[in-house]
C-alpha positions in Angstrom: 12.8 -10.7 4.6 14.5 -13.7 6.2 15.7 -13.9 9.8 19.3 -14.9 10.6 20.5 -16.4 13.9 24.1 -15.5 14.8 26.4 -16.4 17.7 29.1 -14.0 19.0 31.6 -14.0 21.8 31.1 -11.6 24.8 32.8 -11.2 28.2 30.2 -13.4 29.8 30.4 -16.1 27.1 28.8 -17.0 23.7 25.6 -15.1 23.1 22.9 -15.9 20.5 20.8 -13.2 18.7 18.6 -12.7 15.7 18.7 -10.3 12.8 16.4 -9.6 9.9 18.2 -9.0 6.6 17.8 -9.3 2.9 20.6 -11.9 2.5 23.3 -13.7 4.4 25.9 -11.3 3.0 23.9 -8.3 4.0 23.5 -9.7 7.6 27.2 -10.3 7.9 28.0 -6.8 6.6 25.6 -5.3 9.1 27.2 -7.1 12.0 30.7 -5.9 10.9 29.3 -2.4 10.8 28.1 -2.8 14.3 31.6 -4.1 15.2 30.3 -7.6 16.0 32.5 -10.5 14.9 30.1 -13.5 14.6 31.1 -17.1 15.3 28.4 -18.3 12.9 25.5 -16.8 11.0 22.6 -19.1 9.8 19.2 -18.5 8.4 16.5 -19.2 11.0 14.2 -22.1 10.0 10.6 -21.3 9.2 8.4 -21.5 12.3 5.0 -23.2 12.2 3.9 -20.5 14.7 3.9 -18.0 11.8 1.0 -20.0 10.3 -0.8 -20.8 13.5 -0.4 -17.4 15.1 -1.4 -15.0 12.3 1.9 -14.2 10.6 3.2 -10.7 10.4 1.3 -8.2 12.6 -1.3 -6.0 11.0 -1.4 -2.2 11.4 -4.3 -2.8 13.9 -2.0 -5.0 16.0 0.6 -2.3 16.0 -1.9 0.4 17.0 -3.1 -1.6 20.0 0.5 -2.3 21.0 1.5 1.4 20.8 -1.6 2.7 22.7 -1.1 0.2 25.5 2.6 0.8 25.6 2.0 4.6 25.8 -0.4 4.2 28.7 2.0 2.0 30.6 4.9 4.4 30.0 2.8 7.4 31.1 1.8 5.4 34.3 5.5 5.2 35.2 6.2 1.5 34.4 9.8 0.7 33.3 10.3 0.1 29.6 11.4 -3.5 29.9 8.4 -4.4 32.2 6.0 -2.8 29.6 7.5 -5.0 26.8 7.4 -8.1 29.0 3.7 -7.6 29.7 2.8 -6.7 26.1 4.8 -9.6 24.7 3.0 -12.2 26.8 -0.6 -11.1 26.2 -1.0 -10.6 22.5 -2.8 -13.1 20.2 -0.3 -12.9 17.4 2.6 -15.2 18.4 4.9 -13.8 15.7 4.4 -10.3 17.1 4.8 -11.5 20.6 8.2 -13.0 19.7 9.2 -9.7 18.1 8.3 -7.8 21.2 10.2 -10.2 23.4 13.2 -9.9 21.1 13.1 -6.1 21.5 12.9 -6.5 25.2 16.0 -8.8 25.2 18.0 -6.4 23.1 17.2 -3.5 25.5 18.3 -5.6 28.4 21.6 -6.1 26.5 22.1 -2.4 26.3 20.5 -1.3 23.0 18.2 1.7 22.8 14.5 1.2 22.2 14.8 2.7 18.7 17.8 0.6 17.7 16.0 -2.5 18.9 13.0 -1.6 16.7 15.2 -1.2 13.7 16.1 -4.9 13.9 12.6 -5.6 12.7 12.1 -3.4 9.6 9.1 -5.5 8.3 7.2 -4.5 11.5 8.5 -1.1 12.4 9.4 1.2 9.4 11.8 4.2 9.3 9.1 6.7 10.3 8.2 4.6 13.4 11.8 4.1 14.5 12.9 7.7 14.0 9.9 9.1 15.9 10.6 6.7 18.8 14.3 7.8 18.8 13.1 11.5 18.9 10.8 10.6 21.8 13.6 8.8 23.7 16.0 11.7 23.3 13.4 14.3 24.3 12.0 12.3 27.2 8.4 12.3 25.7 8.2 8.7 24.5 4.6 8.3 25.7 3.5 11.4 23.7 5.3 10.3 20.6 3.7 6.8 20.8 0.2 8.3 21.0 1.0 10.5 17.9 2.2 7.3 16.1 -1.0 5.5 17.0 -3.1 8.4 15.7 -1.0 8.5 12.5 -1.3 4.8 11.8 -5.1 4.9 12.5 -5.6 7.8 10.1 -3.4 6.1 7.5 -5.5 2.9 7.9 -8.7 4.9 7.5 -7.5 6.5 4.3 -6.3 3.2 2.8 -9.5 1.5 3.8 -11.7 4.2 2.2 -9.9 3.8 -1.1 -10.0 0.0 -1.0 -13.7 -0.1 -0.1 -14.4 2.1 -3.1 -12.8 -0.4 -5.4 -14.9 -3.4 -4.2 -18.0 -2.5 -6.1 -16.5 -1.8 -9.6 -14.3 -4.9 -9.3 -17.3 -7.0 -8.3 -19.3 -5.7 -11.3 -16.4 -6.4 -13.7 -16.0 -10.0 -12.3 -19.8 -10.6 -12.7 -19.7 -9.1 -16.3 -16.8 -11.3 -17.4 -18.4 -14.4 -15.7 -21.8 -13.9 -17.4 -20.4 -13.1 -20.8 -18.0 -16.1 -20.7 -20.9 -18.4 -19.7 -22.9 -17.2 -22.6 -20.1 -17.5 -25.1 -19.0 -21.0 -24.0 -22.4 -22.7 -23.3 -25.2 -20.8 -24.9 -23.9 -19.3 -28.1 -22.7 -22.7 -29.5 -26.2 -24.0 -29.3 -27.6 -21.1 -31.2 -24.7 -21.5 -33.8 -25.7 -25.2 -34.3 -29.3 -24.2 -34.7 -28.5 -21.6 -37.4 -26.2 -24.1 -39.2 -29.1 -26.7 -39.3 -31.3 -24.1 -40.9 -28.9 -24.0 -43.9 -28.5 -21.1 -46.3 -29.5 -18.5 -43.9 -27.6 -15.2 -44.1 -26.7 -14.1 -40.6 -26.3 -10.5 -39.5 -22.8 -9.1 -39.0 -23.6 -8.7 -35.2 -24.5 -12.4 -34.9 -21.5 -13.5 -36.9 -19.2 -11.4 -34.7 -20.5 -13.0 -31.5 -20.3 -16.6 -33.0 -16.7 -15.9 -34.1 -15.9 -14.7 -30.6 -17.5 -17.8 -29.1 -15.5 -20.1 -31.4 -12.3 -18.2 -30.7 -12.8 -18.4 -26.9 -13.6 -22.1 -27.0 -10.7 -23.2 -29.3 -8.2 -20.7 -28.1 -9.1 -20.3 -24.4 -5.4 -20.5 -23.4 -4.7 -17.4 -25.4 -7.7 -15.6 -24.0 -6.9 -16.5 -20.4 -3.1 -16.3 -20.8 -2.9 -12.8 -22.5 -4.3 -10.8 -19.6 -2.3 -12.9 -17.1 0.9 -12.4 -19.1 0.2 -8.7 -19.5 -0.4 -8.4 -15.7 2.9 -10.1 -14.8 4.8 -8.0 -17.4 3.4 -4.8 -16.0 4.1 -5.9 -12.5 7.7 -6.8 -13.3 8.2 -3.5 -15.1 6.6 -1.7 -12.1 9.2 -3.3 -9.8 12.0 -1.4 -11.6 12.8 2.2 -10.6 12.2 3.4 -14.2 9.1 1.4 -14.6 7.5 2.5 -11.4 8.3 6.2 -12.2 6.8 5.9 -15.7 3.6 4.1 -14.5 3.2 6.6 -11.6 3.7 9.5 -14.0 0.9 8.1 -16.3 -1.4 7.5 -13.4 -1.1 11.2 -12.3 -2.1 12.3 -15.8 -5.2 10.2 -15.9 -8.5 12.3 -15.7 -10.2 12.1 -12.4 -8.1 9.2 -11.1 -4.9 11.3 -11.4 -6.4 14.1 -9.2 -7.4 11.5 -6.6 -3.9 9.9 -6.5 -2.4 13.4 -6.1 -4.7 14.2 -3.2 -3.9 10.9 -1.5 -0.2 11.5 -1.9 -0.5 15.1 -0.6 -2.5 13.8 2.4 0.2 11.2 3.2 3.0 13.7 2.7 1.4 16.3 5.0 0.4 13.9 7.7 3.8 12.2 7.8 5.8 15.4 7.7 3.6 17.1 10.3 3.8 14.2 12.7 7.6 14.0 12.3 8.2 17.8 12.8 5.9 17.9 15.9 7.9 14.9 17.3 11.2 16.8 17.0 12.6 15.0 14.0 14.9 17.5 11.9 13.2 18.7 8.7 15.8 17.3 6.3 15.7 13.9 8.0 11.9 14.1 8.0 11.8 14.8 4.3 14.0 11.8 3.6 11.5 9.6 5.5 8.4 11.2 4.1 9.6 10.8 0.5 9.3 7.0 0.9 5.8 7.1 2.2 4.2 9.3 -0.5 3.1 6.2 -2.5 4.0 7.7 -5.8 7.5 7.8 -7.4 6.9 11.2 -9.0 6.1 12.8 -5.7 8.8 10.8 -3.9 11.4 12.2 -6.4 10.0 15.7 -6.0 10.3 15.5 -2.2 13.8 14.0 -2.4 14.9 16.8 -4.8 13.9 19.6 -2.4 16.3 18.3 0.3 19.3 19.9 -1.5 17.4 23.2 -1.6 16.7 23.0 2.1 20.3 22.3 2.8 21.2 25.5 1.0 19.0 27.5 3.4 15.8 27.8 1.5 12.4 27.4 3.1 10.1 24.5 2.4 7.5 26.4 0.4 9.7 27.7 -2.5 11.3 24.3 -3.4 7.9 22.7 -3.3 6.4 25.2 -5.7 9.3 24.7 -8.2 8.6 21.0 -8.4 5.1 21.6 -9.8 3.5 18.5 -8.3 1.9 20.1 -5.2 -1.3 22.3 -5.5 -0.7 26.0 -5.0 -2.9 26.1 -1.9 -0.7 23.5 -0.2 2.4 25.5 -0.9 0.9 28.7 0.3 -0.3 27.1 3.5 3.1 25.6 4.1 4.7 29.0 3.6 2.3 30.6 6.1 3.1 27.8 8.6 6.9 28.4 8.2 6.5 32.2 8.7 4.3 31.7 11.8 6.5 29.0 13.3 3.6 26.5 13.3 4.6 24.3 10.3 3.6 21.1 12.0 0.1 22.4 12.8 -0.4 23.7 9.3 0.7 20.4 7.7 -1.7 18.5 9.9 -4.5 20.9 8.8 -3.6 20.3 5.2 -3.7 16.5 5.8 -7.1 16.8 7.4 -8.4 18.9 4.5 -7.1 16.4 1.9 -8.3 13.4 3.8 -11.8 14.9 3.6 -11.2 15.7 -0.1 -10.3 12.1 -0.8 -13.4 10.9 1.1 -15.7 13.2 -0.9 -14.1 12.3 -4.3 -14.2 8.6 -3.5 -17.9 8.9 -2.6 -18.6 10.9 -5.8 -16.7 8.4 -7.9 -18.5 5.5 -6.3 -21.9 7.1 -6.9 -20.9 7.8 -10.5 -19.5 4.3 -11.2 -22.6 2.5 -10.0 -24.9 3.5 -12.9 -22.0 3.5 -15.4 -21.1 -0.1 -14.6 -24.7 -1.2 -14.6 -25.2 0.3 -18.0 -22.0 -1.3 -19.2 -23.1 -4.7 -18.0 -26.5 -4.2 -19.6 -24.9 -3.2 -22.9 -22.5 -6.2 -23.0 -25.1 -8.8 -22.1 -27.8 -7.1 -24.3 -25.4 -7.1 -27.3 -24.9 -10.9 -27.0 -28.6 -11.6 -26.5 -29.8 -9.3 -29.4 -27.1 -10.8 -31.7 -28.5 -14.3 -31.1 -32.2 -13.4 -31.4 -31.9 -11.1 -34.4 -31.9 -13.9 -37.0 -34.9 -15.4 -35.2 -36.8 -12.1 -35.4 -35.9 -11.9 -39.1 -37.2 -15.4 -39.7 -40.4 -14.6 -38.0 -40.8 -11.4 -40.0 -40.1 -13.3 -43.2 -42.6 -16.0 -42.4 -45.3 -13.4 -41.7 
């Protein structure tokens, strides 16, 4: 999202400020909504510091910032002084500029939450709404610590899933590389040798491998381009609302993988909702924010649909059950949490349970995938090798 620099007239003269927005038109519309009449609005030139200083801040950068910020607030330091200290000591220059911009806006009279909302690429809706609740309730330090814990647990869950994908992806890359090498460099030599023998009838297995080798060598653009084109077509379709919903629906129906995706989404929903409710964010507003963090369009739609039921006075449990995407145990625990007045505690317990479930299932899948992928690699390479040596074995048997 580009940054726009705008100038506007105030009682003390012309002021300059920055705004992140999708387009120049969107930036101008936002300023009008804020009752600001800009003198000029221009896109900010790209800064070389973005390349030298690490680019956009990572979740780890944000966690360190939030924890240090909470400690300073708890110690009684003024908000502006905290931001001034934190904005001058970080290693990420882009993040430092962001913090200093937030400090400048607070000095101009904006609230902390509104200042954060000027940087949606760094601080999402959940972050800003929780900070706003902390400002209103006078418990900003407590909210910041909850945010840090939430981000750390979200990072751990994401990291666990990513690490589980490394091994199978590595095996597939090795398999494709080995087979491509055999087909391009080794098989043609065998094919030439068989042709020189003349009149020899080759087995169907051998002919299939030679045909595949010829096709790959003479039509490598099609072999390489088809997967790439398919990837881009799916990616483009996945960027549309309908496409994303269809693909996410199919993923949820996959055996084993679908259950894992559901557990990850339930863990995200429970953790986010529990954190928001415990921070004082209203349940309807919390559901609106949570729906966007589920990571699956089917579950996002289900959460969005229950908002209308909540507005009509229904509890959270009954609408969730009617959607049919949440496990019965989750719905029952939420109903118990509502009845006992400890919904936030119950949601966090659900999140902890499903985090562990995801860990266990990922470990089980990893253990299962290792032998399966090794057998797959052995079968593919073995098929090619046997196909080439089968005619030689037949020749040897005939000579004997």
